C-alpha positions in Angstrom: 0.0 0.1 0.0 1.3 3.5 -1.0 0.1 6.9 0.4 -0.5 9.7 -2.1 -1.0 13.5 -1.7 -2.8 16.0 -3.9 -2.1 19.7 -3.7 -4.6 22.4 -5.3 -5.2 25.9 -4.8 -8.7 27.3 -4.2 -10.5 30.7 -4.3 -10.8 30.6 -0.7 -11.3 28.5 2.5 -15.1 27.8 2.0 -14.5 26.3 -1.4 -11.6 24.3 -0.4 -13.6 23.0 2.5 -16.7 22.0 0.5 -14.6 19.8 -2.0 -12.7 18.4 1.1 -16.0 17.3 2.6 -17.3 15.7 -0.6 -14.0 13.8 -1.0 -14.1 12.5 2.8 -17.9 11.6 2.2 -17.1 9.5 -1.0 -14.1 7.9 0.7 -11.5 9.3 -1.5 -9.4 11.1 0.9 -8.5 10.5 4.7 -7.7 14.2 5.2 -7.7 17.6 3.9 -5.3 20.2 5.3 -6.5 23.6 4.4 -4.0 26.4 4.4 -5.5 29.8 4.3 -3.7 33.2 3.1 -1.8 31.4 0.2 -0.3 34.1 -2.0 -0.4 33.0 -5.6 2.2 34.5 -8.3 1.5 32.8 -11.6 1.2 33.3 -15.3 -2.3 32.7 -16.6 -3.2 33.4 -20.2 -0.3 35.6 -20.9 -0.8 37.7 -18.0 1.4 37.8 -14.6 -1.4 37.4 -11.9 -1.0 37.9 -7.9 -4.1 36.5 -6.1 -4.7 35.5 -2.4 -6.1 31.6 -2.4 -6.5 28.9 0.1 -4.2 25.9 -0.5 -5.5 22.4 0.3 -3.2 19.0 0.6 -5.3 16.0 0.3 -4.1 12.6 1.8 -5.0 9.5 -0.1 -3.9 6.4 -0.9 -2.0 5.5 -4.4 -4.9 3.2 -5.7 -7.1 6.1 -5.4 -5.1 9.0 -6.5 -6.3 8.8 -10.3 -10.0 9.3 -9.0 -9.4 11.8 -6.2 -7.6 14.1 -8.7 -10.7 13.5 -11.2 -12.9 14.4 -8.5 -11.3 17.5 -7.2 -11.1 18.6 -11.0 -15.0 18.1 -11.4 -16.1 19.7 -8.1 -13.4 22.8 -8.3 -15.1 26.1 -9.0 -12.2 27.0 -11.5 -12.6 26.4 -15.0 -9.0 24.9 -15.1 -7.9 24.2 -11.6 -4.1 23.3 -11.0 -4.4 19.7 -9.3 -1.1 18.0 -8.6 -0.8 14.6 -7.3 2.2 12.4 -6.4 2.9 9.1 -4.5 4.7 9.4 -1.5 8.2 7.9 -1.1 8.1 7.2 2.4 5.3 7.4 5.3 5.3 6.1 8.9 3.5 2.9 9.6 0.9 4.6 11.4 -0.1 6.8 8.4 -0.2 4.1 5.9 -2.3 2.2 8.0 -4.8 5.2 8.2 -4.6 6.0 4.8 -4.8 2.2 3.8 -8.2 2.2 5.5 -9.9 4.0 2.4 -12.0 1.6 0.6 -11.1 1.1 -3.1 
């Protein structure tokens, strides 16, 4: 069993929490850490942007990673959200047991 993480910025804490609640209810993640006050500097459609967002870090299993990413994208209020997922190289046994308890 492997653990995986997904990082995604949201316009605000409420939209991040709404997506997190849905993923928790659907059994796609074990936890979502919402980080308020993220300042994002980026290029979007050829223009430099500077925005205040809330970041969310989702914990899931490697097996559920593709489904979690697809679901975040489907629920996200942005037209084209930045959703990045990766398999964890290492985790402590207790975390692996916790994440491994997800269905799927």
